[in-house]
MARDORO-453420 format. One record per residue (C-alpha): x, y, z; residue in one letter; residue number from 1. Coordinates in steps of 0.001 Angstrom, whole numbers, m for minus. Layout:
BEGIN
X  Y  Z  a  NUM
...
***
This chain:
BEGIN
41063  46151  34191  m  1
37541  45334  33129  l  2
36942  41792  31983  t  3
34123  40506  29859  t  4
32145  37729  31444  k  5
31912  34724  29192  k  6
28584  32917  28926  p  7
28463  29654  30795  a  8
29194  26721  28544  s  9
26665  23948  28104  v  10
27894  20491  29001  s  11
27355  17455  26841  g  12
24837  16092  29331  a  13
22877  19351  29274  q  14
22833  19290  25478  t  15
21424  15770  25484  i  16
18784  16719  28041  h  17
17804  19700  25926  r  18
17550  17578  22784  a  19
15361  14991  24497  i  20
13146  17688  25976  r  21
12753  19299  22551  a  22
11757  15936  21044  l  23
9172  15398  23772  k  24
7702  18845  23173  l  25
7378  18199  19447  v  26
5937  14728  20073  a  27
3215  16281  22229  a  28
1959  18197  19164  q  29
1848  15432  16499  p  30
m788  17070  14291  e  31
342  20700  14163  r  32
4019  20479  15066  g  33
5885  23307  16784  l  34
7458  26538  15565  r  35
10926  27705  16531  l  36
9410  30406  18709  v  37
7254  27806  20497  d  38
10238  25606  21329  v  39
12338  28570  22476  a  40
9539  29830  24726  e  41
8651  26461  26253  k  42
12305  25608  26924  m  43
13318  29064  28107  g  44
16004  29392  25407  l  45
17169  32265  23274  e  46
15972  31830  19685  r  47
19494  31356  18205  p  48
20154  28591  20759  t  49
16830  26901  20038  a  50
17475  27213  16305  h  51
20869  25499  16589  r  52
19297  22700  18614  l  53
16447  22153  16159  l  54
18783  22371  13175  k  55
21032  19660  14634  a  56
18042  17395  15321  l  57
16783  17969  11779  t  58
20164  17141  10262  e  59
20132  13875  12206  e  60
16600  13128  10889  r  61
15108  13174  14380  m  62
12980  16143  13329  l  63
11623  17355  10008  v  64
10713  20959  9199  q  65
7802  21562  6865  h  66
8583  24211  4203  p  67
5198  25919  4237  g  68
4466  26274  7945  s  69
8118  26085  9102  r  70
6866  23899  11926  r  71
8823  20939  13251  y  72
7522  17394  13641  s  73
9181  14096  14481  l  74
11506  12642  11846  g  75
12261  9302  10247  a  76
15211  8322  12436  l  77
12938  8004  15445  l  78
10878  5398  13581  f  79
14040  3466  12755  e  80
15332  3623  16335  l  81
11957  2475  17593  g  82
12063  m445  15196  l  83
15525  m1426  16420  a  84
14249  m1453  20006  a  85
10976  m3230  19245  a  86
12287  m6711  20012  h  87
13064  m5651  23572  q  88
9401  m4951  24188  y  89
8062  m8193  22717  n  90
6084  m6405  20022  l  91
5403  m9723  18317  h  92
4012  m11301  21493  e  93
1922  m8242  22345  v  94
335  m8122  18890  c  95
m208  m11827  18205  q  96
m3549  m12191  20078  p  97
m4955  m9171  18222  v  98
m3827  m10607  14882  l  99
m5401  m13960  15782  q  100
m8713  m12298  16680  k  101
m8706  m10343  13421  l  102
m7973  m13486  11408  a  103
m10765  m15347  13222  d  104
m13284  m12554  12570  e  105
m12451  m12059  8900  t  106
m11473  m15611  7966  g  107
m8494  m14138  6097  d  108
m4802  m13729  6812  s  109
m3864  m10833  9069  s  110
m430  m9201  9090  f  111
1582  m6799  11204  l  112
4144  m4589  9462  f  113
6766  m2210  10821  v  114
8845  399  9048  r  115
12564  24  8396  s  116
13934  3081  6588  g  117
12180  3265  3214  n  118
10959  m322  3533  d  119
8235  m2122  5421  v  120
8934  m5461  7133  v  121
6412  m8192  7926  c  122
6739  m8737  11674  l  123
3913  m11223  12233  a  124
1220  m13130  10357  r  125
m1851  m15122  11357  q  126
m3946  m17257  9022  e  127
m7753  m17344  9079  g  128
m10261  m20103  8431  s  129
m10988  m19477  4747  h  130
m9799  m22413  2600  p  131
m7605  m20134  484  i  132
m5104  m18184  2593  q  133
m2256  m15849  1641  t  134
906  m17084  3399  p  135
2939  m15710  497  v  136
4329  m12804  2561  v  137
6602  m14564  5056  p  138
7566  m13082  8390  v  139
10693  m11007  7821  g  140
9839  m10181  4198  a  141
10866  m6655  3207  r  142
9255  m4479  513  q  143
9356  m769  m357  p  144
6897  1425  1519  l  145
3655  1749  m407  g  146
3890  m1489  m2376  v  147
1685  m3405  55  n  148
m1222  m2303  2253  a  149
936  m2137  5380  g  150
3468  177  3789  g  151
739  2271  2178  l  152
m1031  2633  5536  a  153
2201  3866  7112  l  154
2688  6396  4312  l  155
m755  7887  4949  t  156
276  8690  8522  a  157
3529  10449  7577  l  158
4041  14129  6687  p  159
3579  14766  2966  e  160
7104  16120  2550  q  161
8555  12914  3947  e  162
6265  10787  1782  v  163
7457  12557  m1375  m  164
11095  11902  m445  k  165
10368  8235  238  i  166
8572  7726  m3077  i  167
11410  9431  m4927  e  168
13935  7165  m3189  a  169
12104  3904  m3929  i  170
11186  4738  m7538  e  171
14046  2658  m9084  p  172
12737  m422  m7261  r  173
9080  m186  m8258  l  174
9428  m1996  m11602  d  175
9835  m5247  m9697  a  176
6260  m4971  m8443  y  177
4066  m5498  m11494  s  178
5464  m2334  m13081  n  179
4112  m104  m10335  l  180
4714  3460  m11492  e  181
5325  6515  m9337  v  182
2171  8274  m10553  d  183
57  5284  m9663  r  184
1660  5022  m6224  l  185
816  8694  m5693  h  186
m2789  7878  m6679  d  187
m2919  4980  m4197  y  188
m1597  7262  m1465  w  189
m4085  10034  m2225  e  190
m6955  7554  m2330  r  191
m5887  6020  996  a  192
m5839  9442  2649  r  193
m9322  10149  1290  t  194
m10797  6779  2244  l  195
m9136  6642  5654  g  196
m7610  3221  4974  y  197
m5054  1702  2601  a  198
m6269  m508  m248  l  199
m3934  m2047  m2797  i  200
m3617  m5259  m4757  g  201
m1720  m7103  m7447  e  202
1647  m5406  m6763  h  203
3114  m6929  m3606  a  204
1771  m10371  m4545  v  205
m75  m11105  m7829  p  206
m3713  m12050  m7298  g  207
m3809  m10700  m3723  i  208
m5569  m7573  m2441  t  209
m5224  m6182  1075  a  210
m6580  m3413  3266  v  211
m4657  m1834  6112  g  212
m4526  803  8831  l  213
m1628  2349  10732  p  214
m1141  1707  14430  v  215
m645  5052  16173  i  216
1083  5457  19528  n  217
301  7949  22300  a  218
2484  10608  20642  a  219
553  10315  17391  g  220
3305  8413  15582  l  221
2600  5483  13223  p  222
4692  2702  14734  i  223
3202  m213  12794  a  224
446  m1200  10382  a  225
m2126  m3986  10540  i  226
m3648  m5517  7405  t  227
m6051  m8146  6133  v  228
m5237  m9853  2829  a  229
m7145  m12232  601  s  230
m7419  m13365  m2983  i  231
m8617  m10599  m5272  h  232
m12004  m12219  m5974  e  233
m12815  m12442  m2256  r  234
m11764  m8855  m1511  m  235
m14741  m7354  m3352  s  236
m15929  m3756  m3228  n  237
m18996  m4920  m1322  a  238
m16962  m6782  1305  r  239
m14235  m4228  2015  i  240
m16499  m1882  4058  p  241
m17343  m4785  6378  t  242
m13651  m5325  7132  l  243
m12776  m1732  8028  i  244
m14539  m1676  11452  p  245
m12686  m4863  12402  m  246
m9378  m3349  11314  l  247
m10075  m142  13224  k  248
m10879  m2065  16367  k  249
m7695  m4125  16004  a  250
m5614  m993  15425  s  251
m7109  674  18508  e  252
m6477  m2446  20598  m  253
m2830  m2489  19560  l  254
m2483  1196  20395  t  255
m3841  554  23880  q  256
m1650  m2508  24429  l  257
1498  m682  23365  l  258
775  2124  25844  r  259
862  m313  28776  q  260
***
């Protein structure tokens, strides 16, 4: 009697290894993402198998698929898992000297923010030498993404589809921030992408304006944001361009430190 040979089953360990390998492949292409056919080819998988793997990772928010290109990029859950693990790698200690240097150079308060779901959390703060500082955002304070310069900087480094979902989710909470409306938040986000840095004021804290940049890791992921904040009168249009090179240098220093 002829018998049909059954395909070898994949163990749980093999499935995990495949998932991690797929995530690493996608992380290696942060700007363009990867197509299903790319993942299948690079991993030596049949397309239906690769599709099931990518679908499962997308459902768990480890990947996101962009509707237009159908390409996959890293998803929100990886940011959240990274945040949960941050304390193990002394992120605060690693970043504090850079924050201190930035505060010394600008004379203003410098801040480090990290993402937590649809919120941004102040992880560290360093005051400058200017007589009027902005210690009004305490370490541990949590605000919706986009309300302050740190959250807005993180939004500029995320895929547009994910940004739209985040803004939709936080909309009911925006009234608490000087009646910040969704349309205006969209405008802030568009302007930040055009300028190359986040600029926002009067919403997170009345009378305070801040500029910020994301901190990007080796895989191209925004893992944090660094900002400089001051009273609105001091953060003039003429002064802001002088702060951006300092912020960029600080962001690059943090990226290098976090790779070590």
